[in-house]
BALOBA-1460 file (C-alpha; in Angstrom, 3 decimals):
// residues 242
<rec num="1" residu="x" x="0.000" y="0.000" z="0.000"/>
<rec num="2" residu="x" x="2.650" y="2.534" z="1.019"/>
<rec num="3" residu="x" x="4.847" y="2.034" z="-2.036"/>
<rec num="4" residu="x" x="1.836" y="2.476" z="-4.302"/>
<rec num="5" residu="x" x="0.696" y="5.556" z="-2.376"/>
<rec num="6" residu="x" x="4.183" y="7.105" z="-2.458"/>
<rec num="7" residu="x" x="4.555" y="6.456" z="-6.190"/>
<rec num="8" residu="x" x="1.113" y="7.912" z="-6.905"/>
<rec num="9" residu="x" x="1.903" y="10.978" z="-4.775"/>
<rec num="10" residu="x" x="5.221" y="11.598" z="-6.505"/>
<rec num="11" residu="x" x="3.520" y="11.274" z="-9.887"/>
<rec num="12" residu="x" x="0.901" y="13.787" z="-8.781"/>
<rec num="13" residu="x" x="3.437" y="16.316" z="-7.475"/>
<rec num="14" residu="x" x="5.065" y="16.443" z="-10.918"/>
<rec num="15" residu="x" x="1.786" y="16.350" z="-12.870"/>
<rec num="16" residu="x" x="0.334" y="19.294" z="-14.846"/>
<rec num="17" residu="x" x="-2.654" y="19.368" z="-12.480"/>
<rec num="18" residu="x" x="-0.472" y="20.352" z="-9.523"/>
<rec num="19" residu="x" x="2.141" y="22.371" z="-11.375"/>
<rec num="20" residu="x" x="0.578" y="25.727" z="-10.523"/>
<rec num="21" residu="x" x="0.208" y="24.758" z="-6.856"/>
<rec num="22" residu="x" x="3.753" y="23.380" z="-6.869"/>
<rec num="23" residu="x" x="5.259" y="26.736" z="-7.821"/>
<rec num="24" residu="x" x="3.144" y="28.542" z="-5.241"/>
<rec num="25" residu="x" x="4.130" y="26.006" z="-2.586"/>
<rec num="26" residu="x" x="7.827" y="26.352" z="-3.421"/>
<rec num="27" residu="x" x="7.554" y="30.133" z="-3.313"/>
<rec num="28" residu="x" x="5.792" y="30.142" z="0.060"/>
<rec num="29" residu="x" x="8.207" y="27.604" z="1.550"/>
<rec num="30" residu="x" x="11.209" y="29.575" z="0.309"/>
<rec num="31" residu="x" x="9.710" y="32.837" z="1.599"/>
<rec num="32" residu="x" x="9.087" y="31.397" z="5.069"/>
<rec num="33" residu="x" x="12.579" y="29.913" z="5.237"/>
<rec num="34" residu="x" x="14.060" y="33.220" z="4.107"/>
<rec num="35" residu="x" x="12.066" y="35.007" z="6.812"/>
<rec num="36" residu="x" x="13.338" y="32.573" z="9.444"/>
<rec num="37" residu="x" x="16.879" y="32.954" z="8.102"/>
<rec num="38" residu="x" x="16.644" y="36.737" z="8.276"/>
<rec num="39" residu="x" x="15.364" y="36.642" z="11.849"/>
<rec num="40" residu="x" x="18.038" y="34.214" z="13.011"/>
<rec num="41" residu="x" x="20.857" y="36.102" z="11.298"/>
<rec num="42" residu="x" x="19.718" y="39.336" z="12.910"/>
<rec num="43" residu="x" x="19.722" y="37.688" z="16.331"/>
<rec num="44" residu="x" x="23.194" y="36.250" z="15.790"/>
<rec num="45" residu="x" x="24.453" y="39.574" z="14.478"/>
<rec num="46" residu="x" x="23.226" y="41.405" z="17.573"/>
<rec num="47" residu="x" x="24.729" y="38.730" z="19.826"/>
<rec num="48" residu="x" x="28.108" y="38.839" z="18.075"/>
<rec num="49" residu="x" x="28.161" y="42.644" z="18.116"/>
<rec num="50" residu="x" x="27.614" y="42.623" z="21.857"/>
<rec num="51" residu="x" x="30.298" y="39.972" z="22.406"/>
<rec num="52" residu="x" x="32.734" y="41.041" z="19.701"/>
<rec num="53" residu="x" x="36.328" y="39.870" z="19.946"/>
<rec num="54" residu="x" x="37.515" y="41.897" z="16.960"/>
<rec num="55" residu="x" x="39.404" y="44.440" z="19.063"/>
<rec num="56" residu="x" x="41.752" y="41.862" z="20.547"/>
<rec num="57" residu="x" x="41.169" y="38.605" z="18.662"/>
<rec num="58" residu="x" x="39.926" y="39.384" z="15.121"/>
<rec num="59" residu="x" x="40.539" y="35.823" z="13.924"/>
<rec num="60" residu="x" x="38.345" y="34.392" z="16.686"/>
<rec num="61" residu="x" x="35.646" y="36.921" z="15.865"/>
<rec num="62" residu="x" x="35.632" y="35.833" z="12.214"/>
<rec num="63" residu="x" x="35.604" y="32.171" z="13.223"/>
<rec num="64" residu="x" x="32.647" y="32.771" z="15.519"/>
<rec num="65" residu="x" x="30.714" y="34.439" z="12.684"/>
<rec num="66" residu="x" x="31.514" y="31.532" z="10.333"/>
<rec num="67" residu="x" x="30.402" y="28.928" z="12.868"/>
<rec num="68" residu="x" x="27.224" y="30.885" z="13.540"/>
<rec num="69" residu="x" x="26.427" y="30.858" z="9.806"/>
<rec num="70" residu="x" x="27.015" y="27.102" z="9.594"/>
<rec num="71" residu="x" x="24.819" y="26.628" z="12.638"/>
<rec num="72" residu="x" x="22.008" y="28.524" z="10.939"/>
<rec num="73" residu="x" x="21.952" y="26.040" z="8.070"/>
<rec num="74" residu="x" x="21.633" y="23.207" z="10.580"/>
<rec num="75" residu="x" x="18.897" y="25.073" z="12.432"/>
<rec num="76" residu="x" x="16.942" y="25.560" z="9.191"/>
<rec num="77" residu="x" x="17.042" y="21.803" z="8.559"/>
<rec num="78" residu="x" x="15.453" y="21.216" z="11.966"/>
<rec num="79" residu="x" x="12.875" y="23.961" z="11.336"/>
<rec num="80" residu="x" x="11.817" y="22.704" z="7.897"/>
<rec num="81" residu="x" x="9.185" y="20.235" z="9.222"/>
<rec num="82" residu="x" x="7.480" y="23.105" z="11.035"/>
<rec num="83" residu="x" x="7.542" y="25.302" z="7.933"/>
<rec num="84" residu="x" x="6.217" y="22.474" z="5.743"/>
<rec num="85" residu="x" x="3.267" y="22.004" z="8.114"/>
<rec num="86" residu="x" x="2.181" y="25.618" z="7.653"/>
<rec num="87" residu="x" x="2.502" y="25.345" z="3.859"/>
<rec num="88" residu="x" x="0.600" y="22.031" z="3.847"/>
<rec num="89" residu="x" x="-2.244" y="23.556" z="5.836"/>
<rec num="90" residu="x" x="-2.498" y="26.441" z="3.368"/>
<rec num="91" residu="x" x="-2.548" y="24.284" z="0.215"/>
<rec num="92" residu="x" x="-4.294" y="21.241" z="1.708"/>
<rec num="93" residu="x" x="-7.627" y="21.463" z="-0.089"/>
<rec num="94" residu="x" x="-6.159" y="22.541" z="-3.429"/>
<rec num="95" residu="x" x="-3.873" y="19.501" z="-3.496"/>
<rec num="96" residu="x" x="-6.450" y="17.074" z="-2.089"/>
<rec num="97" residu="x" x="-9.088" y="18.093" z="-4.641"/>
<rec num="98" residu="x" x="-6.711" y="17.428" z="-7.531"/>
<rec num="99" residu="x" x="-5.639" y="14.035" z="-6.148"/>
<rec num="100" residu="x" x="-9.179" y="12.930" z="-5.277"/>
<rec num="101" residu="x" x="-10.545" y="14.073" z="-8.630"/>
<rec num="102" residu="x" x="-7.877" y="12.366" z="-10.731"/>
<rec num="103" residu="x" x="-7.205" y="9.155" z="-8.768"/>
<rec num="104" residu="x" x="-10.561" y="8.595" z="-7.018"/>
<rec num="105" residu="x" x="-13.162" y="10.059" z="-9.408"/>
<rec num="106" residu="x" x="-15.898" y="7.601" z="-8.373"/>
<rec num="107" residu="x" x="-15.669" y="8.504" z="-4.673"/>
<rec num="108" residu="x" x="-17.539" y="11.413" z="-3.098"/>
<rec num="109" residu="x" x="-15.163" y="14.384" z="-2.787"/>
<rec num="110" residu="x" x="-14.004" y="15.520" z="0.629"/>
<rec num="111" residu="x" x="-15.328" y="18.642" z="2.273"/>
<rec num="112" residu="x" x="-12.914" y="21.543" z="2.106"/>
<rec num="113" residu="x" x="-11.653" y="22.663" z="5.491"/>
<rec num="114" residu="x" x="-12.123" y="26.350" z="6.252"/>
<rec num="115" residu="x" x="-8.820" y="28.086" z="5.577"/>
<rec num="116" residu="x" x="-8.614" y="29.307" z="9.158"/>
<rec num="117" residu="x" x="-9.110" y="25.797" z="10.510"/>
<rec num="118" residu="x" x="-6.546" y="24.284" z="8.122"/>
<rec num="119" residu="x" x="-4.002" y="26.945" z="9.030"/>
<rec num="120" residu="x" x="-4.777" y="26.446" z="12.716"/>
<rec num="121" residu="x" x="-4.014" y="22.737" z="12.357"/>
<rec num="122" residu="x" x="-0.801" y="23.627" z="10.537"/>
<rec num="123" residu="x" x="0.251" y="26.185" z="13.147"/>
<rec num="124" residu="x" x="-0.610" y="23.796" z="15.979"/>
<rec num="125" residu="x" x="1.586" y="21.131" z="14.466"/>
<rec num="126" residu="x" x="4.293" y="23.649" z="13.563"/>
<rec num="127" residu="x" x="4.508" y="24.726" z="17.198"/>
<rec num="128" residu="x" x="4.689" y="21.139" z="18.441"/>
<rec num="129" residu="x" x="7.232" y="20.221" z="15.765"/>
<rec num="130" residu="x" x="9.323" y="23.279" z="16.608"/>
<rec num="131" residu="x" x="9.515" y="22.369" z="20.291"/>
<rec num="132" residu="x" x="10.332" y="18.724" z="19.617"/>
<rec num="133" residu="x" x="12.925" y="19.469" z="16.942"/>
<rec num="134" residu="x" x="14.610" y="22.098" z="19.102"/>
<rec num="135" residu="x" x="14.900" y="19.426" z="21.782"/>
<rec num="136" residu="x" x="16.310" y="17.021" z="19.161"/>
<rec num="137" residu="x" x="18.783" y="19.732" z="18.102"/>
<rec num="138" residu="x" x="20.411" y="19.437" z="21.529"/>
<rec num="139" residu="x" x="21.521" y="15.944" z="20.472"/>
<rec num="140" residu="x" x="23.177" y="17.222" z="17.301"/>
<rec num="141" residu="x" x="26.702" y="16.648" z="18.580"/>
<rec num="142" residu="x" x="26.055" y="12.984" z="19.416"/>
<rec num="143" residu="x" x="26.925" y="11.100" z="16.187"/>
<rec num="144" residu="x" x="24.347" y="8.554" z="15.034"/>
<rec num="145" residu="x" x="21.890" y="9.426" z="17.764"/>
<rec num="146" residu="x" x="21.132" y="12.872" z="16.310"/>
<rec num="147" residu="x" x="20.045" y="11.583" z="12.890"/>
<rec num="148" residu="x" x="18.080" y="8.680" z="14.386"/>
<rec num="149" residu="x" x="16.196" y="10.926" z="16.805"/>
<rec num="150" residu="x" x="15.485" y="13.513" z="14.099"/>
<rec num="151" residu="x" x="14.152" y="10.814" z="11.762"/>
<rec num="152" residu="x" x="11.993" y="8.941" z="14.303"/>
<rec num="153" residu="x" x="10.520" y="12.087" z="15.840"/>
<rec num="154" residu="x" x="9.596" y="13.557" z="12.482"/>
<rec num="155" residu="x" x="8.287" y="10.250" z="11.152"/>
<rec num="156" residu="x" x="5.742" y="10.277" z="13.981"/>
<rec num="157" residu="x" x="4.933" y="13.992" z="13.817"/>
<rec num="158" residu="x" x="4.701" y="14.231" z="10.029"/>
<rec num="159" residu="x" x="2.669" y="11.026" z="9.756"/>
<rec num="160" residu="x" x="0.289" y="12.262" z="12.421"/>
<rec num="161" residu="x" x="-0.199" y="15.751" z="10.983"/>
<rec num="162" residu="x" x="-0.471" y="14.930" z="7.294"/>
<rec num="163" residu="x" x="-2.809" y="12.001" z="7.877"/>
<rec num="164" residu="x" x="-5.147" y="14.026" z="10.079"/>
<rec num="165" residu="x" x="-5.148" y="16.856" z="7.541"/>
<rec num="166" residu="x" x="-6.146" y="14.459" z="4.756"/>
<rec num="167" residu="x" x="-8.685" y="12.564" z="6.899"/>
<rec num="168" residu="x" x="-10.122" y="15.834" z="8.216"/>
<rec num="169" residu="x" x="-11.784" y="16.409" z="4.846"/>
<rec num="170" residu="x" x="-14.048" y="13.412" z="5.584"/>
<rec num="171" residu="x" x="-14.158" y="13.177" z="9.385"/>
<rec num="172" residu="x" x="-14.209" y="15.368" z="12.446"/>
<rec num="173" residu="x" x="-10.855" y="15.960" z="14.131"/>
<rec num="174" residu="x" x="-11.499" y="13.393" z="16.924"/>
<rec num="175" residu="x" x="-12.565" y="10.801" z="14.333"/>
<rec num="176" residu="x" x="-9.507" y="11.500" z="12.184"/>
<rec num="177" residu="x" x="-7.263" y="11.161" z="15.246"/>
<rec num="178" residu="x" x="-8.953" y="7.890" z="16.241"/>
<rec num="179" residu="x" x="-8.531" y="6.521" z="12.721"/>
<rec num="180" residu="x" x="-4.854" y="7.442" z="12.825"/>
<rec num="181" residu="x" x="-4.333" y="5.640" z="16.127"/>
<rec num="182" residu="x" x="-6.169" y="2.546" z="14.881"/>
<rec num="183" residu="x" x="-3.933" y="2.459" z="11.795"/>
<rec num="184" residu="x" x="-0.676" y="3.640" z="13.365"/>
<rec num="185" residu="x" x="1.126" y="0.609" z="11.885"/>
<rec num="186" residu="x" x="0.502" y="2.168" z="8.455"/>
<rec num="187" residu="x" x="0.558" y="5.869" z="9.312"/>
<rec num="188" residu="x" x="3.966" y="5.792" z="11.039"/>
<rec num="189" residu="x" x="5.796" y="4.171" z="8.078"/>
<rec num="190" residu="x" x="4.051" y="6.667" z="5.805"/>
<rec num="191" residu="x" x="5.373" y="9.433" z="8.031"/>
<rec num="192" residu="x" x="8.818" y="7.841" z="7.772"/>
<rec num="193" residu="x" x="8.694" y="8.250" z="3.990"/>
<rec num="194" residu="x" x="7.879" y="11.945" z="4.425"/>
<rec num="195" residu="x" x="10.630" y="12.316" z="7.049"/>
<rec num="196" residu="x" x="13.054" y="10.688" z="4.615"/>
<rec num="197" residu="x" x="12.180" y="13.310" z="2.007"/>
<rec num="198" residu="x" x="12.737" y="16.076" z="4.584"/>
<rec num="199" residu="x" x="16.335" y="14.896" z="4.951"/>
<rec num="200" residu="x" x="17.110" y="15.271" z="1.226"/>
<rec num="201" residu="x" x="18.338" y="18.794" z="0.351"/>
<rec num="202" residu="x" x="16.360" y="20.668" z="-2.332"/>
<rec num="203" residu="x" x="13.835" y="17.836" z="-2.724"/>
<rec num="204" residu="x" x="12.663" y="18.517" z="0.824"/>
<rec num="205" residu="x" x="11.004" y="21.682" z="-0.502"/>
<rec num="206" residu="x" x="8.429" y="19.337" z="-2.077"/>
<rec num="207" residu="x" x="7.477" y="17.903" z="1.324"/>
<rec num="208" residu="x" x="4.121" y="19.753" z="1.739"/>
<rec num="209" residu="x" x="2.684" y="18.648" z="-1.613"/>
<rec num="210" residu="x" x="4.112" y="15.137" z="-1.445"/>
<rec num="211" residu="x" x="2.921" y="14.649" z="2.142"/>
<rec num="212" residu="x" x="-0.646" y="15.761" z="1.435"/>
<rec num="213" residu="x" x="-0.904" y="13.776" z="-1.817"/>
<rec num="214" residu="x" x="0.439" y="10.579" z="-0.248"/>
<rec num="215" residu="x" x="-1.763" y="10.813" z="2.829"/>
<rec num="216" residu="x" x="-4.839" y="11.336" z="0.643"/>
<rec num="217" residu="x" x="-4.013" y="7.967" z="-0.925"/>
<rec num="218" residu="x" x="-3.268" y="6.343" z="2.436"/>
<rec num="219" residu="x" x="-6.544" y="7.592" z="3.944"/>
<rec num="220" residu="x" x="-8.558" y="6.497" z="0.918"/>
<rec num="221" residu="x" x="-7.092" y="2.999" z="0.999"/>
<rec num="222" residu="x" x="-7.549" y="2.607" z="4.752"/>
<rec num="223" residu="x" x="-11.143" y="3.838" z="4.499"/>
<rec num="224" residu="x" x="-11.817" y="1.319" z="1.710"/>
<rec num="225" residu="x" x="-10.336" y="-1.488" z="3.853"/>
<rec num="226" residu="x" x="-12.531" y="-0.448" z="6.767"/>
<rec num="227" residu="x" x="-15.645" y="-0.640" z="4.579"/>
<rec num="228" residu="x" x="-14.648" y="-4.102" z="3.369"/>
<rec num="229" residu="x" x="-14.142" y="-5.276" z="6.957"/>
<rec num="230" residu="x" x="-17.533" y="-3.944" z="8.014"/>
<rec num="231" residu="x" x="-19.475" y="-5.783" z="5.311"/>
<rec num="232" residu="x" x="-18.482" y="-9.348" z="6.335"/>
<rec num="233" residu="x" x="-19.183" y="-8.489" z="9.974"/>
<rec num="234" residu="x" x="-22.627" y="-7.138" z="9.060"/>
<rec num="235" residu="x" x="-23.334" y="-10.264" z="7.005"/>
<rec num="236" residu="x" x="-22.431" y="-12.512" z="9.958"/>
<rec num="237" residu="x" x="-24.757" y="-10.530" z="12.243"/>
<rec num="238" residu="x" x="-27.625" y="-10.796" z="9.760"/>
<rec num="239" residu="x" x="-27.008" y="-14.516" z="9.368"/>
<rec num="240" residu="x" x="-27.032" y="-14.972" z="13.145"/>
<rec num="241" residu="x" x="-30.274" y="-13.077" z="13.484"/>
<rec num="242" residu="x" x="-31.798" y="-15.132" z="10.720"/>
């Protein structure tokens, strides 16, 4: 199921139907990252100005500025899941409508989430992801552990958020959350695929569209399985009553 869903999502991301949304998504993601970069560089600049060593140790001052710049790139990598959640919430319904219409034309379409609600979900997740990834950033200097923690944490968070966004077009938030928990053996590996994409430079800018498209497929397939499981159970009950 997951390989098929991932392949279908990747095909959709590069399809003409999503091309316009793709460029908008890339632009918004880049703009948010640039805004974060600007804010962080300003903070570092103020800090270095207040603790400047240029008067006595100019080489150390330059080294500190270089290390701060390198640290910003690392910080952006840990902040990308939070940024992608905001972008996904903004473009959720646009992407989901294209995927549902092209790959599931016989199914009833989902109900578009109000933009405020979708953005609220995205901001809620972005805040949670930010806190968790900042905590994971503290483990950066522990080789092996840092990458493993980053991957596992984001596999859970991204799987949870993207699935509930996709399922929220058909269910209430509590129902979507319950469906996620009941199918966590599928949702977590799906989140791992999204987390894997986050770790690939440049391609990770496609995370919002890929995550939404894949989770639309995952939700549709899980919902279809649930309907198939209900029918035999209903038939057994009717046979027992008969």
